[in-house]
N, CA, C and O atoms as CSV, one atom per row, in Angstrom:
chain,resi,resn,atom,element,x,y,z
A,1,UNK,N,N,11.001,-22.039,-4.597
A,1,UNK,CA,C,11.775,-21.435,-5.653
A,1,UNK,C,C,13.176,-21.143,-5.134
A,1,UNK,O,O,13.351,-20.625,-4.031
A,2,UNK,N,N,14.159,-21.480,-5.939
A,2,UNK,CA,C,15.526,-21.205,-5.580
A,2,UNK,C,C,16.155,-20.245,-6.554
A,2,UNK,O,O,15.584,-19.922,-7.595
A,3,UNK,N,N,17.338,-19.795,-6.202
A,3,UNK,CA,C,18.087,-18.929,-7.094
A,3,UNK,C,C,19.345,-19.661,-7.524
A,3,UNK,O,O,19.928,-20.424,-6.753
A,4,UNK,N,N,19.754,-19.426,-8.748
A,4,UNK,CA,C,20.911,-20.084,-9.320
A,4,UNK,C,C,21.809,-19.015,-9.917
A,4,UNK,O,O,21.313,-18.074,-10.537
A,5,UNK,N,N,23.107,-19.137,-9.746
A,5,UNK,CA,C,24.041,-18.212,-10.375
A,5,UNK,C,C,24.706,-18.966,-11.512
A,5,UNK,O,O,25.213,-20.071,-11.320
A,6,UNK,N,N,24.704,-18.373,-12.690
A,6,UNK,CA,C,25.326,-19.053,-13.814
A,6,UNK,C,C,25.223,-18.230,-15.074
A,6,UNK,O,O,24.691,-17.119,-15.059
A,7,UNK,N,N,25.726,-18.767,-16.155
A,7,UNK,CA,C,25.663,-18.079,-17.437
A,7,UNK,C,C,26.886,-17.230,-17.666
A,7,UNK,O,O,27.651,-16.945,-16.745
A,8,UNK,N,N,27.060,-16.826,-18.925
A,8,UNK,CA,C,28.229,-16.046,-19.315
A,8,UNK,C,C,28.317,-14.739,-18.546
A,8,UNK,O,O,29.405,-14.298,-18.178
A,9,UNK,N,N,27.176,-14.128,-18.307
A,9,UNK,CA,C,27.173,-12.849,-17.592
A,9,UNK,C,C,27.082,-13.057,-16.093
A,9,UNK,O,O,27.004,-12.084,-15.343
A,10,UNK,N,N,27.091,-14.326,-15.629
A,10,UNK,CA,C,26.990,-14.648,-14.218
A,10,UNK,C,C,25.756,-13.998,-13.599
A,10,UNK,O,O,25.813,-13.450,-12.499
A,11,UNK,N,N,24.646,-14.069,-14.322
A,11,UNK,CA,C,23.391,-13.471,-13.875
A,11,UNK,C,C,22.703,-14.378,-12.872
A,11,UNK,O,O,22.865,-15.597,-12.920
A,12,UNK,N,N,21.947,-13.799,-11.977
A,12,UNK,CA,C,21.118,-14.567,-11.059
A,12,UNK,C,C,19.805,-14.832,-11.774
A,12,UNK,O,O,19.152,-13.902,-12.247
A,13,UNK,N,N,19.425,-16.072,-11.853
A,13,UNK,CA,C,18.178,-16.423,-12.512
A,13,UNK,C,C,17.289,-17.156,-11.527
A,13,UNK,O,O,17.778,-17.896,-10.673
A,14,UNK,N,N,16.015,-16.957,-11.640
A,14,UNK,CA,C,15.060,-17.571,-10.736
A,14,UNK,C,C,14.554,-18.865,-11.343
A,14,UNK,O,O,14.182,-18.898,-12.516
A,15,UNK,N,N,14.537,-19.924,-10.561
A,15,UNK,CA,C,13.999,-21.192,-11.030
A,15,UNK,C,C,12.483,-21.139,-10.993
A,15,UNK,O,O,11.887,-20.658,-10.028
A,16,UNK,N,N,11.873,-21.633,-12.044
A,16,UNK,CA,C,10.425,-21.710,-12.089
A,16,UNK,C,C,9.971,-22.900,-11.265
A,16,UNK,O,O,10.799,-23.660,-10.762
A,17,UNK,N,N,8.678,-23.069,-11.122
A,17,UNK,CA,C,8.151,-24.215,-10.398
A,17,UNK,C,C,8.452,-25.506,-11.136
A,17,UNK,O,O,8.292,-26.585,-10.566
A,18,UNK,N,N,8.885,-25.429,-12.390
A,18,UNK,CA,C,9.257,-26.609,-13.160
A,18,UNK,C,C,10.677,-27.064,-12.832
A,18,UNK,O,O,11.126,-28.100,-13.323
A,19,UNK,N,N,11.386,-26.291,-12.001
A,19,UNK,CA,C,12.738,-26.657,-11.615
A,19,UNK,C,C,13.803,-26.237,-12.600
A,19,UNK,O,O,14.944,-26.691,-12.503
A,20,UNK,N,N,13.463,-25.388,-13.539
A,20,UNK,CA,C,14.442,-24.903,-14.500
A,20,UNK,C,C,14.488,-23.382,-14.433
A,20,UNK,O,O,13.505,-22.747,-14.049
A,21,UNK,N,N,15.628,-22.793,-14.804
A,21,UNK,CA,C,15.696,-21.326,-14.821
A,21,UNK,C,C,14.730,-20.751,-15.855
A,21,UNK,O,O,14.446,-21.380,-16.874
A,22,UNK,N,N,14.239,-19.573,-15.584
A,22,UNK,CA,C,13.440,-18.859,-16.570
A,22,UNK,C,C,14.335,-18.516,-17.752
A,22,UNK,O,O,15.521,-18.243,-17.565
A,23,UNK,N,N,13.799,-18.526,-18.946
A,23,UNK,CA,C,14.592,-18.151,-20.114
A,23,UNK,C,C,14.747,-16.636,-20.167
A,23,UNK,O,O,14.191,-15.908,-19.344
A,24,UNK,N,N,15.510,-16.182,-21.146
A,24,UNK,CA,C,15.839,-14.760,-21.219
A,24,UNK,C,C,14.620,-13.865,-21.408
A,24,UNK,O,O,14.713,-12.664,-21.158
A,25,UNK,N,N,13.503,-14.394,-21.832
A,25,UNK,CA,C,12.349,-13.529,-22.053
A,25,UNK,C,C,11.107,-13.977,-21.292
A,25,UNK,O,O,9.995,-13.597,-21.657
A,26,UNK,N,N,11.275,-14.779,-20.238
A,26,UNK,CA,C,10.136,-15.210,-19.432
A,26,UNK,C,C,9.963,-14.286,-18.238
A,26,UNK,O,O,10.937,-13.889,-17.598
A,27,UNK,N,N,8.728,-13.952,-17.948
A,27,UNK,CA,C,8.392,-13.142,-16.796
A,27,UNK,C,C,7.747,-14.022,-15.745
A,27,UNK,O,O,7.226,-15.091,-16.064
A,28,UNK,N,N,7.776,-13.581,-14.480
A,28,UNK,CA,C,7.012,-14.310,-13.469
A,28,UNK,C,C,5.530,-14.036,-13.709
A,28,UNK,O,O,5.186,-13.236,-14.579
A,29,UNK,N,N,4.667,-14.672,-12.967
A,29,UNK,CA,C,3.228,-14.561,-13.178
A,29,UNK,C,C,2.678,-13.164,-12.994
A,29,UNK,O,O,1.604,-12.853,-13.509
A,30,UNK,N,N,3.384,-12.321,-12.275
A,30,UNK,CA,C,2.911,-10.954,-12.035
A,30,UNK,C,C,3.602,-9.943,-12.937
A,30,UNK,O,O,3.392,-8.739,-12.790
A,31,UNK,N,N,4.419,-10.412,-13.865
A,31,UNK,CA,C,5.176,-9.526,-14.752
A,31,UNK,C,C,6.031,-8.541,-13.969
A,31,UNK,O,O,6.208,-7.398,-14.390
A,32,UNK,N,N,6.562,-8.980,-12.831
A,32,UNK,CA,C,7.414,-8.133,-12.016
A,32,UNK,C,C,8.879,-8.511,-12.100
A,32,UNK,O,O,9.738,-7.749,-11.656
A,33,UNK,N,N,9.186,-9.694,-12.671
A,33,UNK,CA,C,10.566,-10.148,-12.709
A,33,UNK,C,C,10.929,-10.641,-14.090
A,33,UNK,O,O,10.090,-11.158,-14.828
A,34,UNK,N,N,12.178,-10.474,-14.424
A,34,UNK,CA,C,12.753,-11.046,-15.635
A,34,UNK,C,C,14.068,-11.672,-15.208
A,34,UNK,O,O,14.974,-10.967,-14.762
A,35,UNK,N,N,14.184,-12.986,-15.339
A,35,UNK,CA,C,15.383,-13.705,-14.893
A,35,UNK,C,C,15.745,-13.382,-13.443
A,35,UNK,O,O,16.919,-13.209,-13.116
A,36,UNK,N,N,14.746,-13.302,-12.587
A,36,UNK,CA,C,15.005,-13.094,-11.166
A,36,UNK,C,C,15.324,-11.670,-10.784
A,36,UNK,O,O,15.564,-11.396,-9.608
A,37,UNK,N,N,15.336,-10.754,-11.730
A,37,UNK,CA,C,15.610,-9.356,-11.415
A,37,UNK,C,C,14.289,-8.599,-11.380
A,37,UNK,O,O,13.489,-8.678,-12.312
A,38,UNK,N,N,14.075,-7.875,-10.309
A,38,UNK,CA,C,12.862,-7.084,-10.197
A,38,UNK,C,C,12.884,-5.978,-11.237
A,38,UNK,O,O,13.905,-5.317,-11.426
A,39,UNK,N,N,11.774,-5.779,-11.902
A,39,UNK,CA,C,11.664,-4.702,-12.875
A,39,UNK,C,C,11.263,-3.429,-12.149
A,39,UNK,O,O,10.388,-3.449,-11.283
A,40,UNK,N,N,11.892,-2.345,-12.495
A,40,UNK,CA,C,11.587,-1.083,-11.843
A,40,UNK,C,C,10.300,-0.510,-12.409
A,40,UNK,O,O,10.134,-0.397,-13.624
A,41,UNK,N,N,9.409,-0.156,-11.528
A,41,UNK,CA,C,8.156,0.478,-11.916
A,41,UNK,C,C,8.253,1.924,-11.453
A,41,UNK,O,O,8.346,2.194,-10.255
A,42,UNK,N,N,8.232,2.837,-12.387
A,42,UNK,CA,C,8.542,4.236,-12.122
A,42,UNK,C,C,7.282,5.085,-12.089
A,42,UNK,O,O,6.381,4.918,-12.911
A,43,UNK,N,N,7.235,5.986,-11.142
A,43,UNK,CA,C,6.150,6.959,-11.063
A,43,UNK,C,C,6.757,8.349,-11.140
A,43,UNK,O,O,7.549,8.729,-10.277
A,44,UNK,N,N,6.401,9.098,-12.149
A,44,UNK,CA,C,6.828,10.485,-12.247
A,44,UNK,C,C,5.751,11.336,-11.602
A,44,UNK,O,O,4.596,11.318,-12.026
A,45,UNK,N,N,6.127,12.069,-10.594
A,45,UNK,CA,C,5.157,12.877,-9.868
A,45,UNK,C,C,5.597,14.333,-9.933
A,45,UNK,O,O,6.508,14.748,-9.215
A,46,UNK,N,N,4.957,15.090,-10.780
A,46,UNK,CA,C,5.202,16.533,-10.820
A,46,UNK,C,C,4.072,17.124,-10.005
A,46,UNK,O,O,2.915,17.100,-10.423
A,47,UNK,N,N,4.404,17.648,-8.855
A,47,UNK,CA,C,3.328,17.864,-7.897
A,47,UNK,C,C,3.310,19.236,-7.252
A,47,UNK,O,O,4.346,19.849,-6.994
A,48,UNK,N,N,2.125,19.680,-7.010
A,48,UNK,CA,C,1.889,20.830,-6.144
A,48,UNK,C,C,1.088,20.349,-4.940
A,48,UNK,O,O,0.705,21.142,-4.079
A,49,UNK,N,N,0.838,19.030,-4.887
A,49,UNK,CA,C,0.076,18.482,-3.769
A,49,UNK,C,C,0.962,18.333,-2.552
A,49,UNK,O,O,2.185,18.440,-2.644
A,50,UNK,N,N,0.350,18.089,-1.429
A,50,UNK,CA,C,1.114,18.006,-0.188
A,50,UNK,C,C,1.146,16.597,0.389
A,50,UNK,O,O,1.666,16.404,1.488
A,51,UNK,N,N,0.595,15.585,-0.334
A,51,UNK,CA,C,0.550,14.235,0.207
A,51,UNK,C,C,0.927,13.224,-0.869
A,51,UNK,O,O,0.400,13.266,-1.980
A,52,UNK,N,N,1.829,12.329,-0.541
A,52,UNK,CA,C,2.198,11.239,-1.436
A,52,UNK,C,C,1.947,9.940,-0.699
A,52,UNK,O,O,2.494,9.720,0.382
A,53,UNK,N,N,1.122,9.075,-1.277
A,53,UNK,CA,C,0.831,7.765,-0.692
A,53,UNK,C,C,1.454,6.688,-1.571
A,53,UNK,O,O,0.838,6.263,-2.549
A,54,UNK,N,N,2.669,6.235,-1.243
A,54,UNK,CA,C,3.320,5.196,-2.036
A,54,UNK,C,C,2.507,3.903,-2.017
A,54,UNK,O,O,1.735,3.665,-1.088
A,55,UNK,N,N,2.680,3.072,-3.039
A,55,UNK,CA,C,1.951,1.808,-3.099
A,55,UNK,C,C,2.814,0.740,-3.756
A,55,UNK,O,O,3.936,1.010,-4.184
A,56,UNK,N,N,2.281,-0.468,-3.830
A,56,UNK,CA,C,2.987,-1.563,-4.476
A,56,UNK,C,C,3.058,-1.361,-5.988
A,56,UNK,O,O,3.791,-2.079,-6.668
A,57,UNK,N,N,2.319,-0.409,-6.518
A,57,UNK,CA,C,2.312,-0.172,-7.963
A,57,UNK,C,C,3.647,0.356,-8.469
A,57,UNK,O,O,3.993,0.140,-9.630
A,58,UNK,N,N,4.401,1.044,-7.619
A,58,UNK,CA,C,5.661,1.644,-8.044
A,58,UNK,C,C,6.736,1.418,-6.988
A,58,UNK,O,O,6.431,1.234,-5.810
A,59,UNK,N,N,7.989,1.432,-7.416
A,59,UNK,CA,C,9.092,1.354,-6.462
A,59,UNK,C,C,10.097,2.490,-6.658
A,59,UNK,O,O,11.136,2.525,-6.000
A,60,UNK,N,N,9.781,3.424,-7.570
A,60,UNK,CA,C,10.605,4.618,-7.765
A,60,UNK,C,C,9.678,5.813,-7.941
A,60,UNK,O,O,8.810,5.816,-8.813
A,61,UNK,N,N,9.871,6.819,-7.112
A,61,UNK,CA,C,9.052,8.028,-7.181
A,61,UNK,C,C,9.948,9.211,-7.513
A,61,UNK,O,O,10.836,9.562,-6.737
A,62,UNK,N,N,9.714,9.823,-8.667
A,62,UNK,CA,C,10.463,10.985,-9.136
A,62,UNK,C,C,9.583,12.198,-8.903
A,62,UNK,O,O,8.689,12.488,-9.697
A,63,UNK,N,N,9.838,12.907,-7.813
A,63,UNK,CA,C,8.982,14.012,-7.381
A,63,UNK,C,C,9.673,15.311,-7.774
A,63,UNK,O,O,10.688,15.687,-7.187
A,64,UNK,N,N,9.119,15.992,-8.767
A,64,UNK,CA,C,9.753,17.205,-9.281
A,64,UNK,C,C,8.832,18.406,-9.122
A,64,UNK,O,O,7.626,18.266,-8.915
A,65,UNK,N,N,9.420,19.574,-9.223
A,65,UNK,CA,C,8.691,20.847,-9.141
A,65,UNK,C,C,7.845,20.924,-7.885
A,65,UNK,O,O,6.737,21.459,-7.904
A,66,UNK,N,N,8.372,20.390,-6.796
A,66,UNK,CA,C,7.643,20.403,-5.525
A,66,UNK,C,C,7.431,21.840,-5.084
A,66,UNK,O,O,8.391,22.569,-4.835
A,67,UNK,N,N,6.171,22.248,-4.990
A,67,UNK,CA,C,5.878,23.650,-4.698
A,67,UNK,C,C,5.163,23.854,-3.363
A,67,UNK,O,O,4.649,24.938,-3.085
A,68,UNK,N,N,5.136,22.802,-2.540
A,68,UNK,CA,C,4.578,22.925,-1.187
A,68,UNK,C,C,5.251,21.879,-0.308
A,68,UNK,O,O,5.931,20.978,-0.801
A,69,UNK,N,N,5.054,22.010,0.994
A,69,UNK,CA,C,5.582,21.001,1.900
A,69,UNK,C,C,4.932,19.665,1.565
A,69,UNK,O,O,3.821,19.626,1.037
A,70,UNK,N,N,5.624,18.571,1.872
A,70,UNK,CA,C,5.174,17.251,1.450
A,70,UNK,C,C,5.083,16.305,2.637
A,70,UNK,O,O,5.958,16.286,3.502
A,71,UNK,N,N,4.019,15.525,2.665
A,71,UNK,CA,C,3.851,14.456,3.644
A,71,UNK,C,C,3.947,13.135,2.886
A,71,UNK,O,O,3.199,12.899,1.937
A,72,UNK,N,N,4.868,12.281,3.310
A,72,UNK,CA,C,4.959,10.933,2.751
A,72,UNK,C,C,4.103,10.051,3.660
A,72,UNK,O,O,4.450,9.816,4.818
A,73,UNK,N,N,2.983,9.568,3.123
A,73,UNK,CA,C,2.042,8.764,3.893
A,73,UNK,C,C,2.524,7.324,4.010
A,73,UNK,O,O,3.533,6.945,3.414
A,74,UNK,N,N,1.801,6.534,4.777
A,74,UNK,CA,C,2.106,5.113,4.917
A,74,UNK,C,C,1.933,4.424,3.568
A,74,UNK,O,O,0.886,4.576,2.938
A,75,UNK,N,N,2.928,3.673,3.108
A,75,UNK,CA,C,2.771,2.944,1.850
A,75,UNK,C,C,1.600,1.963,1.917
A,75,UNK,O,O,1.357,1.334,2.946
A,76,UNK,N,N,0.885,1.847,0.806
A,76,UNK,CA,C,-0.327,1.041,0.738
A,76,UNK,C,C,-0.029,-0.276,0.031
A,76,UNK,O,O,0.570,-0.285,-1.044
A,77,UNK,N,N,-0.442,-1.382,0.630
A,77,UNK,CA,C,-0.284,-2.691,0.015
A,77,UNK,C,C,0.502,-3.631,0.893
A,77,UNK,O,O,0.890,-3.289,2.010
A,78,UNK,N,N,0.732,-4.824,0.374
A,78,UNK,CA,C,1.515,-5.842,1.066
A,78,UNK,C,C,2.896,-5.895,0.442
A,78,UNK,O,O,3.031,-6.064,-0.770
A,79,UNK,N,N,3.916,-5.752,1.264
A,79,UNK,CA,C,5.290,-5.718,0.776
A,79,UNK,C,C,6.072,-6.901,1.329
A,79,UNK,O,O,5.891,-7.284,2.485
A,80,UNK,N,N,6.944,-7.482,0.504
A,80,UNK,CA,C,7.820,-8.563,0.921
A,80,UNK,C,C,9.015,-7.985,1.654
A,80,UNK,O,O,9.409,-6.843,1.419
A,81,UNK,N,N,9.588,-8.782,2.541
A,81,UNK,CA,C,10.803,-8.380,3.233
A,81,UNK,C,C,11.883,-8.072,2.201
A,81,UNK,O,O,12.116,-8.860,1.284
A,82,UNK,N,N,12.532,-6.940,2.349
A,82,UNK,CA,C,13.596,-6.552,1.420
A,82,UNK,C,C,13.137,-5.743,0.227
A,82,UNK,O,O,13.962,-5.318,-0.581
A,83,UNK,N,N,11.824,-5.519,0.096
A,83,UNK,CA,C,11.344,-4.675,-0.996
A,83,UNK,C,C,11.990,-3.307,-0.877
A,83,UNK,O,O,12.065,-2.741,0.213
A,84,UNK,N,N,12.458,-2.778,-1.998
A,84,UNK,CA,C,13.134,-1.485,-1.998
A,84,UNK,C,C,12.263,-0.414,-2.630
A,84,UNK,O,O,11.511,-0.678,-3.569
A,85,UNK,N,N,12.373,0.789,-2.106
A,85,UNK,CA,C,11.676,1.931,-2.676
A,85,UNK,C,C,12.660,3.092,-2.712
A,85,UNK,O,O,13.402,3.329,-1.759
A,86,UNK,N,N,12.652,3.811,-3.831
A,86,UNK,CA,C,13.563,4.937,-4.002
A,86,UNK,C,C,12.756,6.189,-4.324
A,86,UNK,O,O,11.856,6.170,-5.164
A,87,UNK,N,N,13.095,7.271,-3.642
A,87,UNK,CA,C,12.453,8.569,-3.870
A,87,UNK,C,C,13.505,9.532,-4.392
A,87,UNK,O,O,14.635,9.554,-3.906
A,88,UNK,N,N,13.125,10.327,-5.386
A,88,UNK,CA,C,13.984,11.405,-5.889
A,88,UNK,C,C,13.187,12.688,-5.764
A,88,UNK,O,O,12.094,12.808,-6.318
A,89,UNK,N,N,13.736,13.644,-5.036
A,89,UNK,CA,C,13.048,14.909,-4.798
A,89,UNK,C,C,13.779,16.056,-5.481
A,89,UNK,O,O,15.009,16.100,-5.506
A,90,UNK,N,N,13.007,16.977,-6.031
A,90,UNK,CA,C,13.545,18.256,-6.474
A,90,UNK,C,C,12.422,19.271,-6.348
A,90,UNK,O,O,11.329,19.080,-6.881
A,91,UNK,N,N,12.706,20.345,-5.641
A,91,UNK,CA,C,11.674,21.360,-5.399
A,91,UNK,C,C,11.644,22.385,-6.530
A,91,UNK,O,O,12.319,22.226,-7.547
A,92,UNK,N,N,10.857,23.431,-6.338
A,92,UNK,CA,C,10.698,24.475,-7.348
A,92,UNK,C,C,11.629,25.667,-7.111
A,92,UNK,O,O,11.389,26.758,-7.628
A,93,UNK,N,N,12.680,25.457,-6.336
A,93,UNK,CA,C,13.625,26.542,-6.048
A,93,UNK,C,C,13.516,27.058,-4.627
A,93,UNK,O,O,14.323,27.883,-4.199
A,94,UNK,N,N,12.534,26.585,-3.901
A,94,UNK,CA,C,12.333,26.958,-2.496
A,94,UNK,C,C,12.400,25.695,-1.652
A,94,UNK,O,O,11.776,24.689,-1.993
A,95,UNK,N,N,13.149,25.734,-0.555
A,95,UNK,CA,C,13.235,24.571,0.328
A,95,UNK,C,C,11.838,24.205,0.831
A,95,UNK,O,O,11.071,25.076,1.242
A,96,UNK,N,N,11.518,22.927,0.795
A,96,UNK,CA,C,10.212,22.421,1.235
A,96,UNK,C,C,10.404,21.401,2.341
A,96,UNK,O,O,11.345,20.607,2.319
A,97,UNK,N,N,9.497,21.433,3.309
A,97,UNK,CA,C,9.541,20.469,4.413
A,97,UNK,C,C,9.018,19.120,3.936
A,97,UNK,O,O,8.088,19.042,3.133
A,98,UNK,N,N,9.641,18.056,4.452
A,98,UNK,CA,C,9.183,16.692,4.176
A,98,UNK,C,C,8.864,16.051,5.515
A,98,UNK,O,O,9.708,16.006,6.410
A,99,UNK,N,N,7.639,15.555,5.645
A,99,UNK,CA,C,7.222,14.833,6.846
A,99,UNK,C,C,7.023,13.376,6.468
A,99,UNK,O,O,6.459,13.072,5.417
A,100,UNK,N,N,7.482,12.477,7.322
A,100,UNK,CA,C,7.437,11.046,7.047
A,100,UNK,C,C,6.468,10.357,7.992
A,100,UNK,O,O,6.437,10.657,9.185
A,101,UNK,N,N,5.682,9.437,7.463
A,101,UNK,CA,C,4.787,8.622,8.288
A,101,UNK,C,C,5.630,7.806,9.268
A,101,UNK,O,O,6.811,7.564,9.018
A,102,UNK,N,N,5.040,7.391,10.363
A,102,UNK,CA,C,5.747,6.644,11.404
A,102,UNK,C,C,6.253,5.284,10.927
A,102,UNK,O,O,7.059,4.656,11.614
A,103,UNK,N,N,5.795,4.818,9.762
A,103,UNK,CA,C,6.293,3.538,9.243
A,103,UNK,C,C,7.642,3.688,8.546
A,103,UNK,O,O,8.137,2.727,7.957
A,104,UNK,N,N,8.243,4.872,8.600
A,104,UNK,CA,C,9.593,5.099,8.090
A,104,UNK,C,C,10.503,5.415,9.275
A,104,UNK,O,O,10.132,6.171,10.172
A,105,UNK,N,N,11.699,4.826,9.264
A,105,UNK,CA,C,12.691,5.166,10.287
A,105,UNK,C,C,14.064,5.195,9.639
A,105,UNK,O,O,14.341,4.460,8.691
A,106,UNK,N,N,14.902,6.045,10.163
A,106,UNK,CA,C,16.265,6.124,9.660
A,106,UNK,C,C,17.128,5.037,10.272
A,106,UNK,O,O,17.067,4.801,11.479
A,107,UNK,N,N,17.927,4.378,9.457
A,107,UNK,CA,C,18.881,3.369,9.923
A,107,UNK,C,C,20.253,3.805,9.416
A,107,UNK,O,O,20.560,3.670,8.232
A,108,UNK,N,N,21.064,4.322,10.318
A,108,UNK,CA,C,22.379,4.822,9.929
A,108,UNK,C,C,22.325,6.192,9.290
A,108,UNK,O,O,23.358,6.727,8.888
A,109,UNK,N,N,21.147,6.764,9.188
A,109,UNK,CA,C,20.966,8.098,8.617
A,109,UNK,C,C,19.687,8.690,9.178
A,109,UNK,O,O,18.819,7.960,9.657
A,110,UNK,N,N,19.566,9.988,9.123
A,110,UNK,CA,C,18.338,10.653,9.561
A,110,UNK,C,C,17.392,10.798,8.381
A,110,UNK,O,O,17.825,10.926,7.236
A,111,UNK,N,N,16.107,10.779,8.670
A,111,UNK,CA,C,15.127,11.071,7.623
A,111,UNK,C,C,15.264,12.539,7.247
A,111,UNK,O,O,15.289,13.393,8.134
A,112,UNK,N,N,15.352,12.854,5.972
A,112,UNK,CA,C,15.486,14.264,5.590
A,112,UNK,C,C,14.210,15.032,5.921
A,112,UNK,O,O,13.102,14.547,5.695
A,113,UNK,N,N,14.381,16.213,6.450
A,113,UNK,CA,C,13.251,17.050,6.845
A,113,UNK,C,C,13.001,18.202,5.875
A,113,UNK,O,O,11.925,18.801,5.879
A,114,UNK,N,N,13.998,18.510,5.046
A,114,UNK,CA,C,13.889,19.619,4.094
A,114,UNK,C,C,14.537,19.249,2.765
A,114,UNK,O,O,15.503,18.488,2.720
A,115,UNK,N,N,13.993,19.797,1.693
A,115,UNK,CA,C,14.678,19.703,0.405
A,115,UNK,C,C,15.730,20.803,0.366
A,115,UNK,O,O,15.699,21.730,1.176
A,116,UNK,N,N,16.658,20.697,-0.575
A,116,UNK,CA,C,17.628,21.759,-0.817
A,116,UNK,C,C,17.186,22.470,-2.076
A,116,UNK,O,O,16.966,21.821,-3.099
A,117,UNK,N,N,17.048,23.795,-2.032
A,117,UNK,CA,C,16.535,24.522,-3.195
A,117,UNK,C,C,17.271,24.174,-4.488
A,117,UNK,O,O,18.495,24.270,-4.573
A,118,UNK,N,N,16.483,23.764,-5.502
A,118,UNK,CA,C,16.984,23.421,-6.836
A,118,UNK,C,C,18.024,22.309,-6.858
A,118,UNK,O,O,18.787,22.213,-7.820
A,119,UNK,N,N,18.079,21.472,-5.836
A,119,UNK,CA,C,19.035,20.367,-5.781
A,119,UNK,C,C,18.283,19.048,-5.739
A,119,UNK,O,O,17.217,18.943,-5.133
A,120,UNK,N,N,18.850,18.049,-6.390
A,120,UNK,CA,C,18.267,16.708,-6.386
A,120,UNK,C,C,18.663,15.990,-5.100
A,120,UNK,O,O,19.806,16.080,-4.652
A,121,UNK,N,N,17.696,15.271,-4.506
A,121,UNK,CA,C,17.955,14.467,-3.312
A,121,UNK,C,C,17.318,13.092,-3.510
A,121,UNK,O,O,16.179,12.981,-3.964
A,122,UNK,N,N,18.071,12.050,-3.163
A,122,UNK,CA,C,17.568,10.674,-3.241
A,122,UNK,C,C,17.428,10.112,-1.832
A,122,UNK,O,O,18.254,10.378,-0.959
A,123,UNK,N,N,16.365,9.328,-1.623
A,123,UNK,CA,C,16.149,8.635,-0.361
A,123,UNK,C,C,15.806,7.186,-0.694
A,123,UNK,O,O,14.850,6.917,-1.422
A,124,UNK,N,N,16.592,6.260,-0.158
A,124,UNK,CA,C,16.370,4.839,-0.406
A,124,UNK,C,C,15.872,4.145,0.847
A,124,UNK,O,O,16.422,4.341,1.930
A,125,UNK,N,N,14.829,3.331,0.703
A,125,UNK,CA,C,14.251,2.623,1.842
A,125,UNK,C,C,14.080,1.145,1.501
A,125,UNK,O,O,13.885,0.777,0.343
A,126,UNK,N,N,14.157,0.308,2.535
A,126,UNK,CA,C,13.999,-1.138,2.409
A,126,UNK,C,C,12.960,-1.579,3.423
A,126,UNK,O,O,13.015,-1.182,4.587
A,127,UNK,N,N,11.997,-2.412,2.978
A,127,UNK,CA,C,10.956,-2.869,3.891
A,127,UNK,C,C,11.498,-3.959,4.805
A,127,UNK,O,O,12.103,-4.929,4.348
A,128,UNK,N,N,11.271,-3.783,6.101
A,128,UNK,CA,C,11.692,-4.720,7.135
A,128,UNK,C,C,10.420,-5.391,7.656
A,128,UNK,O,O,9.708,-4.819,8.481
A,129,UNK,N,N,10.135,-6.601,7.175
A,129,UNK,CA,C,8.872,-7.256,7.538
A,129,UNK,C,C,8.829,-7.675,9.003
A,129,UNK,O,O,7.745,-7.756,9.582
A,130,UNK,N,N,9.980,-7.942,9.617
A,130,UNK,CA,C,9.999,-8.332,11.029
A,130,UNK,C,C,9.460,-7.213,11.918
A,130,UNK,O,O,8.804,-7.473,12.926
A,131,UNK,N,N,9.744,-5.962,11.533
A,131,UNK,CA,C,9.275,-4.808,12.303
A,131,UNK,C,C,8.118,-4.087,11.623
A,131,UNK,O,O,7.594,-3.116,12.169
A,132,UNK,N,N,7.709,-4.546,10.441
A,132,UNK,CA,C,6.648,-3.906,9.652
A,132,UNK,C,C,6.924,-2.407,9.492
A,132,UNK,O,O,6.079,-1.561,9.785
A,133,UNK,N,N,8.138,-2.114,9.016
A,133,UNK,CA,C,8.563,-0.717,8.902
A,133,UNK,C,C,9.490,-0.568,7.688
A,133,UNK,O,O,10.140,-1.522,7.262
A,134,UNK,N,N,9.532,0.652,7.146
A,134,UNK,CA,C,10.453,0.982,6.061
A,134,UNK,C,C,11.708,1.576,6.668
A,134,UNK,O,O,11.665,2.642,7.280
A,135,UNK,N,N,12.833,0.881,6.498
A,135,UNK,CA,C,14.123,1.385,6.974
A,135,UNK,C,C,14.749,2.246,5.894
A,135,UNK,O,O,15.082,1.754,4.816
A,136,UNK,N,N,14.910,3.530,6.179
A,136,UNK,CA,C,15.596,4.434,5.260
A,136,UNK,C,C,17.088,4.237,5.500
A,136,UNK,O,O,17.610,4.562,6.566
A,137,UNK,N,N,17.760,3.700,4.489
A,137,UNK,CA,C,19.162,3.320,4.636
A,137,UNK,C,C,20.121,4.243,3.885
A,137,UNK,O,O,21.337,4.150,4.058
A,138,UNK,N,N,19.574,5.137,3.046
A,138,UNK,CA,C,20.442,6.024,2.281
A,138,UNK,C,C,19.749,7.337,1.986
A,138,UNK,O,O,18.576,7.376,1.613
A,139,UNK,N,N,20.501,8.414,2.163
A,139,UNK,CA,C,20.054,9.754,1.778
A,139,UNK,C,C,21.241,10.417,1.101
A,139,UNK,O,O,22.325,10.496,1.679
A,140,UNK,N,N,21.043,10.893,-0.119
A,140,UNK,CA,C,22.123,11.552,-0.857
A,140,UNK,C,C,21.558,12.786,-1.554
A,140,UNK,O,O,20.485,12.740,-2.156
A,141,UNK,N,N,22.299,13.890,-1.462
A,141,UNK,CA,C,21.853,15.134,-2.093
A,141,UNK,C,C,23.048,15.851,-2.702
A,141,UNK,O,O,24.171,15.772,-2.203
A,142,UNK,N,N,22.774,16.553,-3.794
A,142,UNK,CA,C,23.803,17.392,-4.396
A,142,UNK,C,C,24.059,18.587,-3.503
A,142,UNK,O,O,23.141,19.113,-2.873
A,143,UNK,N,N,25.300,19.010,-3.451
A,143,UNK,CA,C,25.654,20.191,-2.639
A,143,UNK,C,C,25.368,21.465,-3.392
A,143,UNK,O,O,25.601,22.556,-2.872
């Protein structure tokens, strides 16, 4: 499968096994792509639990009302190189500790260890298949 750049919007489209670009409403066989763009699968997690086990089912985790310390476990499933995962954290007004499984490492940034009370924080990670690890490449929080 190759990628082609073209069209009025200069969109990237994925070629099907037939050698032609997918049309505007064709999905890949797993219903994960539309015209070569990965569809975001969102998980809203309003939690008082202390463990989150990410999986291939979702690539965005919106963790709100966090009322205890949190452990991010090893993601479950098979991930392709470059797969992205985004976490959004917001606690219940009290700073909460975040512990990360060893399959996460900071690249150019440190893994966040605490939430900021009543502030939104985003953490972006990319799967590195060569090292079988999630590289956390971005951490952003409101002041």
